[in-house]
C-alpha positions in Angstrom: 26.7 17.9 32.2 28.0 17.7 28.6 26.3 16.8 25.4 27.9 14.1 23.2 26.7 13.0 19.8 28.0 9.7 18.6 27.4 9.0 14.9 29.1 6.2 13.0 32.7 7.2 12.5 33.2 8.8 9.1 29.6 8.1 8.1 28.7 11.7 7.4 31.0 14.5 6.4 31.1 17.7 8.6 28.3 20.0 7.6 25.6 21.7 9.5 22.0 20.5 9.4 20.0 22.0 6.6 16.9 24.0 7.5 15.0 22.7 4.5 14.6 19.0 3.6 16.9 17.8 0.8 15.5 17.5 -2.7 14.9 13.9 -3.6 16.2 12.5 -6.9 13.1 10.3 -6.8 11.1 13.3 -7.9 12.7 13.1 -11.3 11.3 9.6 -11.7 7.6 10.3 -11.0 6.9 12.4 -14.0 5.8 10.9 -17.2 7.1 12.5 -20.4 4.8 15.4 -21.3 4.2 16.5 -24.9 1.8 19.3 -23.7 -0.9 19.9 -21.2 -2.4 16.6 -20.1 -5.8 15.9 -21.7 -8.1 13.4 -20.1 -8.9 11.4 -23.3 -10.6 8.1 -22.9 -9.8 5.0 -25.0 -12.7 3.0 -26.4 -14.8 0.7 -24.2 -13.9 -3.0 -24.8 -16.7 -5.5 -24.9 -15.6 -9.1 -24.4 -18.7 -10.7 -25.9 -16.9 -11.7 -29.1 -15.6 -14.8 -27.4 -19.0 -16.4 -27.2 -18.9 -16.9 -23.4 -21.9 -16.0 -21.2 -22.0 -12.4 -20.2 -21.0 -11.5 -16.6 -24.4 -10.0 -15.9 -26.1 -13.3 -16.7 -23.7 -15.3 -14.5 -23.1 -13.1 -11.5 -26.6 -11.6 -10.9 -29.5 -13.2 -9.0 -30.0 -14.8 -5.6 -28.3 -18.1 -6.4 -25.1 -16.4 -7.6 -25.0 -14.1 -4.5 -25.6 -17.0 -2.1 -22.7 -19.0 -3.7 -20.4 -16.1 -3.4 -21.4 -15.4 0.2 -20.7 -19.1 1.0 -17.3 -18.9 -0.6 -16.3 -15.6 1.0 -17.6 -16.4 4.4 -15.7 -19.7 4.4 -12.5 -18.0 3.5 -12.9 -15.2 6.1 -13.5 -17.7 8.8 -9.9 -19.0 8.5 -7.8 -16.7 10.8 -4.8 -16.4 8.5 -3.0 -13.8 10.5 0.5 -12.6 9.9 2.3 -11.0 12.8 5.2 -8.5 12.8 7.3 -10.9 14.9 6.6 -14.1 12.9 9.5 -16.4 12.5 10.2 -18.3 9.2 7.8 -20.8 7.7 8.2 -24.3 9.1 9.8 -22.7 12.2 7.0 -20.6 13.6 3.8 -22.7 14.3 1.6 -19.6 13.8 2.0 -20.0 10.1 0.3 -23.5 10.2 -3.2 -21.9 9.8 -2.3 -21.3 6.2 -2.4 -25.0 5.5 -6.1 -24.8 6.6 -6.6 -21.9 4.2 -5.1 -23.8 1.3 -7.3 -26.8 2.0 -10.3 -24.4 2.1 -9.4 -22.9 -1.3 -9.1 -26.4 -2.7 -12.5 -27.4 -1.6 -14.2 -24.2 -2.8 -12.4 -24.0 -6.2 -12.1 -27.5 -7.6 -11.7 -26.4 -11.2 -8.9 -23.9 -10.4 -7.0 -26.7 -8.7 -7.8 -29.3 -11.3 -6.9 -27.2 -14.4 -4.3 -24.8 -13.1 -0.8 -25.9 -12.1 -0.3 -25.0 -8.4 3.1 -24.3 -7.0 4.0 -23.3 -3.4 6.8 -20.9 -3.0 8.5 -20.7 0.4 5.9 -23.1 1.8 2.8 -20.9 1.9 3.1 -18.6 -1.2 0.7 -19.8 -4.0 1.3 -19.5 -7.7 -1.5 -20.9 -10.0 -0.8 -21.1 -13.7 -2.7 -22.1 -16.7 -0.6 -22.1 -19.9 -2.0 -20.3 -22.9 -2.0 -21.7 -26.4 -0.2 -18.7 -27.8 3.3 -18.3 -26.3 3.9 -15.0 -28.0 1.4 -13.3 -25.6 2.8 -12.2 -22.3 1.1 -13.7 -19.3 -1.7 -11.9 -17.4 -0.7 -11.8 -13.7 -3.4 -11.4 -11.0 -2.5 -11.0 -7.4 -4.1 -11.0 -3.9 -2.7 -11.8 -0.5 -3.9 -14.5 1.9 -3.0 -12.9 5.2 -4.9 -10.5 7.5 -3.9 -8.2 10.3 -4.4 -9.4 14.0 -7.5 -8.6 15.9 -6.8 -6.5 19.1 -10.1 -7.1 20.9 -12.7 -9.4 19.2 -15.3 -8.7 22.0 -15.9 -5.2 20.7 -16.9 -6.3 17.2 -20.6 -6.3 16.3 -20.1 -9.9 15.1 -17.1 -12.2 16.0 -14.2 -11.2 13.7 -13.8 -14.7 12.2 -17.4 -15.6 12.0 -17.9 -14.5 8.3 -21.4 -13.3 9.3 -23.6 -12.1 6.5 -26.5 -9.8 7.4 -28.2 -9.7 4.0 -25.9 -7.0 2.6 -22.6 -6.9 4.5 -20.3 -9.7 5.2 -18.4 -9.1 8.4 -14.9 -10.2 9.5 -11.2 -9.6 9.5 -10.0 -9.8 5.9 -13.5 -9.4 4.5 -12.2 -6.3 2.7 -8.4 -6.5 3.0 -7.6 -8.6 1.0 -9.8 -11.7 0.9 -12.3 -9.6 -1.0 -9.9 -9.7 -3.9 -8.7 -13.3 -3.3 -12.3 -14.7 -3.3 -13.3 -12.7 -6.3 -10.3 -13.6 -8.4 -10.6 -17.3 -7.7 -14.3 -17.2 -8.3 -13.9 -15.5 -11.7 -11.3 -18.2 -12.7 -13.4 -21.0 -11.3 -16.3 -19.8 -13.5 -14.1 -19.8 -16.7 -12.4 -23.0 -15.9 -15.7 -24.8 -15.2 -16.3 -24.6 -19.0 -14.3 -27.6 -20.3 -14.1 -26.1 -23.8 -12.5 -22.9 -22.6 -8.7 -22.8 -22.9 -6.9 -19.5 -22.8 -4.7 -18.2 -25.5 -2.8 -16.1 -23.0 -1.1 -17.7 -20.0 -2.8 -16.7 -16.7 -1.0 -16.5 -13.4 -2.6 -16.0 -10.0 0.0 -15.1 -7.3 -0.9 -15.0 -3.6 1.6 -14.0 -0.9 1.1 -14.7 2.7 2.7 -11.9 4.6 1.8 -8.7 2.8 0.7 -7.1 6.1 4.3 -7.2 7.3 6.0 -6.2 4.1 5.7 -9.3 2.0 9.3 -10.4 2.3 8.6 -14.1 2.7 5.6 -14.3 0.4 5.6 -12.0 -2.6 9.3 -11.3 -1.9 10.0 -14.9 -3.0 7.3 -15.2 -5.6 8.6 -12.2 -7.6 12.1 -13.6 -8.0 10.6 -17.1 -8.7 8.5 -15.7 -11.6 11.4 -13.6 -12.9 13.6 -16.6 -13.0 10.9 -18.6 -14.8 9.7 -16.0 -17.3 12.4 -13.3 -17.3 12.3 -9.6 -16.5 9.5 -7.5 -18.2 7.7 -10.8 -19.0 4.2 -10.0 -17.8 1.5 -8.1 -19.8 0.0 -6.7 -16.7 0.1 -7.2 -12.9 -3.1 -6.4 -11.1 -3.1 -6.4 -7.3 -5.1 -4.8 -4.5 -5.2 -1.1 -3.8 -6.2 2.1 -5.5 -9.2 4.2 -4.6 -12.0 2.1 -6.1 -14.9 3.7 -7.9 -16.0 7.2 -7.0 -19.4 8.5 -8.3 -19.3 12.3 -8.7 -22.5 14.2 -9.5 -24.5 11.1 -10.3 -23.3 11.0 -13.9 -19.5 10.4 -13.8 -18.0 7.3 -12.2 -14.2 7.7 -11.7 -12.2 4.5 -11.6 -9.0 5.2 -9.7 -6.3 2.5 -9.9 -3.0 3.4 -8.3 -0.3 3.7 -10.8 2.4 4.4 -8.2 3.0 3.8 -4.5 4.6 6.1 -2.0 7.8 5.1 -0.4 8.1 3.7 3.1 10.4 3.6 6.0 9.9 2.9 9.7 12.1 4.8 12.1 12.8 3.2 15.5 14.0 5.4 18.4 15.3 3.5 21.4 16.1 5.4 24.6 18.3 4.0 27.3 18.4 6.1 30.5 19.2 5.7 34.2 16.3 4.2 36.2 15.6 4.3 39.9 12.9 4.3 42.6 9.9 6.4 41.7 9.9 8.0 45.2 12.8 10.2 44.1 12.3 10.7 40.4 14.2 12.7 37.9 12.4 15.8 36.6 11.6 13.7 33.6 11.4 9.9 33.4 12.5 8.2 30.2 8.8 8.1 29.2 8.6 11.9 29.7 11.7 12.4 27.5 10.1 10.3 24.8 6.8 12.1 25.2 8.6 15.4 24.4 10.2 13.8 21.4 6.8 12.5 20.1 5.2 15.9 20.7 8.1 17.5 18.7 7.6 15.2 15.8 3.8 15.6 15.7 4.1 19.4 16.0 6.2 19.5 12.8 4.3 17.5 10.0 5.6 17.4 6.5 4.3 19.9 3.9 1.8 18.9 1.1 3.0 19.5 -2.5 1.4 18.9 -5.8 3.7 17.9 -8.6 2.7 18.9 -12.1 1.9 15.9 -14.2 1.7 13.6 -11.2 -1.2 11.0 -11.0 -3.2 13.1 -8.5 -2.8 16.2 -10.6 -4.1 14.3 -13.7 -7.0 12.9 -11.6 -8.2 16.4 -10.8 -7.6 17.6 -14.3 -10.0 14.8 -15.4 -12.5 15.8 -12.7 -12.3 19.5 -13.9 -13.1 18.3 -17.4 -15.9 15.8 -16.8 -17.3 17.2 -13.5 -16.4 20.9 -13.5 -19.3 21.9 -11.2 -18.6 19.3 -8.5 -15.8 21.4 -7.0 -15.7 24.8 -8.7 -12.7 26.1 -6.7 -10.6 23.1 -7.7 -11.7 23.5 -11.3 -10.7 27.2 -11.3 -7.3 26.4 -9.7 -6.7 23.7 -12.3 -7.4 26.2 -15.1 -5.1 28.8 -13.5 -2.3 26.2 -13.1 -1.8 27.4 -9.5 -0.3 24.2 -8.0 0.6 25.7 -4.7 -2.9 26.9 -3.9 -4.4 23.8 -5.4 -2.3 21.6 -3.0 -3.6 23.6 0.0 -7.2 23.2 -1.2 -6.9 19.5 -1.9 -5.3 18.8 1.4 -8.5 20.1 3.2 -10.8 17.6 1.4 -10.0 14.5 3.5 -7.2 12.5 5.0 -6.8 10.3 1.9 -6.3 13.3 -0.4 -4.1 15.1 2.1 -1.7 12.3 2.5 -1.4 11.6 -1.3 0.2 15.0 -1.4 2.4 14.7 1.8 4.8 12.4 3.5 3.0 10.9 6.5 4.5 10.2 9.9 2.6 8.2 12.5 3.9 7.2 16.0 2.4 3.7 16.0 4.5 1.9 18.6 5.4 2.9 22.2 7.0 0.5 24.7 8.3 1.5 28.1 8.0 0.8 31.8 7.8 -2.5 33.7 6.7 -1.4 37.2 4.6 1.4 38.6 7.2 2.3 41.2 10.3 2.0 39.0 11.5 4.6 36.5 11.9 2.9 33.1 15.4 2.3 31.8 14.4 1.5 28.2 11.8 3.2 26.1 11.2 2.5 22.4 9.0 4.2 19.8 8.3 3.3 16.2 7.4 6.0 13.6 5.9 4.8 10.4 6.5 7.0 7.3 4.9 6.8 3.9 7.0 8.9 1.7 5.6 11.3 -0.9 7.3 11.5 -4.4 8.9 14.8 -3.6 10.7 13.4 -0.5 13.0 10.5 0.1 14.2 8.0 2.8 17.3 10.1 3.5 15.1 13.2 3.9 13.0 11.4 6.5 16.1 10.5 8.4 17.4 14.0 8.2 14.1 15.4 9.5 14.1 13.0 12.5 17.6 14.2 13.4 16.5 17.8 13.0 13.5 17.3 15.2 15.3 15.4 18.0 18.0 18.1 18.3 16.3 20.3 21.0 15.5 17.2 23.1 19.1 15.9 22.7 20.4 19.3 23.9 17.9 19.5 26.8 18.7 16.2 28.3 22.3 15.8 27.3 21.8 12.6 25.3 24.2 10.6 23.3 22.9 9.8 19.8 23.8 6.7 17.7 22.0 7.2 14.4 21.5 4.8 11.5 24.9 3.2 11.8 25.8 1.0 8.8 22.6 1.7 7.0 21.8 2.8 3.4 19.9 6.0 2.5 21.6 8.1 5.2 21.5 11.9 4.9 24.6 14.0 4.2 24.3 15.8 7.6 26.0 16.3 10.9 25.2 18.3 14.1 26.9 21.5 15.2 25.5 22.7 18.5 26.4 22.6 22.2 24.4 21.8 25.4 22.9 25.0 26.8 23.1 23.9 30.4 19.6 24.9 31.5 16.1 23.4 31.2 14.0 25.2 28.7 10.3 26.2 28.4 10.0 27.4 32.0 10.7 24.0 33.6 12.6 23.8 36.9 16.3 23.9 36.7 17.4 22.0 39.8 20.6 23.0 41.7 21.6 19.4 42.1 23.1 17.3 39.3 20.6 15.4 37.2 22.4 12.7 35.3 20.1 10.9 32.9 23.1 9.2 31.2 20.8 8.8 28.2 21.5 7.3 24.8 19.2 7.5 21.8 19.7 4.7 19.3 18.1 5.4 15.9 17.5 2.6 13.3 15.3 2.1 10.3 13.5 -0.8 8.8 11.5 -1.7 5.6 13.1 1.0 3.4 11.1 1.1 0.2 11.6 3.7 -2.6 8.8 5.5 -4.3 7.7 3.3 -7.3 7.9 4.3 -10.9 4.7 5.5 -12.5 2.9 2.8 -14.5 1.8 3.9 -18.0 -1.6 5.4 -18.6 -1.3 5.3 -22.4 -0.6 2.4 -24.8 -2.2 -0.9 -25.7 -2.2 -2.4 -22.2 -3.7 0.7 -20.5 -6.2 1.1 -23.2 -7.4 -2.5 -22.8 -7.5 -2.2 -19.0 -9.3 1.2 -19.2 -11.7 -0.1 -21.9 -12.6 -3.1 -19.8 -13.4 -0.9 -16.8 -15.6 1.3 -18.9 -17.5 -1.7 -20.2 -17.9 -3.4 -16.9 -19.2 -0.4 -15.0 -21.1 1.4 -17.8 -24.4 2.8 -16.8 -27.3 4.7 -18.5 -26.8 8.4 -18.8 -23.3 8.4 -17.4 -19.7 8.1 -18.2 -16.9 6.0 -16.7 -13.6 7.7 -16.4 -10.5 5.6 -15.5 -7.5 7.7 -14.4 -4.4 6.8 -12.5 -3.9 7.7 -8.9 -1.3 7.4 -6.1 -1.5 4.9 -3.3 -0.7 6.0 0.2 0.1 2.5 1.4 2.3 -0.3 0.0 1.3 -3.6 -1.6 3.0 -6.8 -2.6 3.6 -5.2 -6.0 6.8 -3.7 -4.5 8.2 -7.2 -5.1 6.9 -7.5 -8.7 8.5 -4.3 -10.2 10.9 -6.2 -12.4 8.1 -8.2 -14.0 6.4 -5.4 -16.0 6.0 -1.6 -16.1 2.3 -2.2 -16.3 1.5 -2.6 -12.6 -2.0 -1.5 -11.4 -3.2 -1.6 -7.8 -6.9 -1.6 -7.8 -9.9 -3.3 -6.3 -12.9 -2.3 -8.3 -15.2 -1.5 -5.4 -17.5 1.5 -5.0 -16.3 3.9 -2.3 -18.2 3.3 0.9 -18.9 -0.3 0.2 -15.8 -1.8 1.9 -15.4 -0.5 5.4 -13.1 -0.5 8.4 -10.1 -2.5 7.0 -7.5 -3.0 9.7 -9.9 -2.0 12.5 -13.1 -3.1 14.3 -16.1 -4.3 12.3 -14.3 -4.8 8.9 -16.9 -5.6 6.3 -17.8 -5.6 2.6 -21.0 -5.1 0.7 -21.5 -8.4 -1.1 -23.6 -6.8 -3.8 -20.6 -4.6 -4.6 -18.4 -7.7 -4.3 -20.3 -9.3 -7.1 -19.3 -6.4 -9.4 -15.7 -7.1 -8.6 -16.1 -10.7 -9.7 -17.8 -9.6 -12.9 -14.9 -7.2 -13.7 -12.2 -9.8 -13.2 -14.2 -12.2 -15.4 -14.4 -9.5 -18.2 -10.7 -8.5 -17.7 -9.4 -12.1 -18.2 -11.6 -12.5 -21.3 -10.5 -9.2 -22.9 -6.8 -9.9 -22.3 -7.3 -13.4 -23.7 -8.8 -12.0 -26.9 -6.2 -9.2 -27.4 -2.8 -9.2 -28.9 -1.6 -6.4 -26.6 1.7 -7.1 -24.9 2.9 -9.6 -27.5 6.5 -10.6 -27.9 5.8 -11.0 -31.6 5.2 -7.2 -31.8 8.5 -6.5 -30.0 10.3 -8.8 -32.5 8.7 -6.9 -35.5 9.8 -3.5 -34.0 13.3 -4.9 -33.6 13.5 -6.0 -37.2 12.4 -2.5 -38.3 
């Protein structure tokens, strides 16, 4: 039995596989310019009360306000606006039609938004609401949330039915209650409150953008909304884009509340490995069926995870610098390692805290899809797995592909497989194989005297390639206004609010808005532990914490409307100078 390796002709030059992963050029893009050691200095708090509007605490506190918001959110959660990975195009796949119901629901719940804002649909179900400001020199404020939710695997195991929108007095339960109808309800409620005042007209244009397929990459929703807005307003035309994400609000030591918006996202690529092998009757099986071969491959991948790394000046590094300054006693070992500047030891320490911190330092790989077998007495002829990767700033899509090829090498040798890898794709590694089939089974398994011909072919492909995003600024007028609003909205007696940028392990619709502004922040301002079980059983949100979200959005809109930050007039003045 001979080993053959079939790569796309001429795709990669002859070279041997590297034992270390290639350095990614993306790493050069994740560091903000440093003029010295980062100091966690806070801009001033920004109070919106100068506009004469009622204070958020007066509008969004009390039983009546809570009941109204529960009614709104429950009604929206009850609409099963699911997006599926295998959805067809709008107007072709009837599963999209539930979004008509959601749009009608929003219209009934938010009459002033629909009466005073211009509503455009993009690619049938994408929503763009706009109210034009009176001062055209001010760049628009863009707020975003997606309409879709992930499917429910087994509704019977939920405490309450997943589309019941049940409220138990504190928690509102249901698919999408947290991700991302929590944001959608709150944004529309804040706008509804402002627009219910007939005398209020914004100086700054306000845009609310809502995609409908974020849970399957956003290609049809935000992927069409982004270009639509760029064509309408031009590149770098928005003052700020605020979407879902981030790490919410983290209270440390009872006196410091860290607000952790994501200022960058990890990259993303899904690797699909499709094995075609000989089948046959199960009464005379091969030593390994196709599922057995794939199981070895999965074991190989999971036995070789990526390595955590902390980049100096990265968002997570700055986060823990801030923590060492404002809460030094909360984690003494981390504080000491920060002082020493020992990034390698610090990375190891941080990776032990929890999964979220671990994977903000490391490329993740998760085998989330496994398909194989059609009959209990027939060896499967086709087995397919999907491996999801969220790529850390120090790595790259090509490095992920190179690692997959490196890890499958012993399985390819063992079973004499042909490999067709990433043919015709971008982001391919500069790599080729140089090895020969050993002719024996390894690891103490039986080496039969008779011929075992698997006749196997591995076909490797990738999907959803997404680069690590640029870092959004954490200095300047826009950040100062954003940070100042956070500090005002969440101020508390005897404590300090510290906004600091972070990294997001997942991806959002903002991947499609990168051309609109460098000021992209991914953050739902909810206290940690008060939105639970997104994407799984018993998803729910604390409605008292939800009211704080509405209040923040209300204050943010007011502060941006009163500010001249992100003004085209300022740009013109600089140009004249």
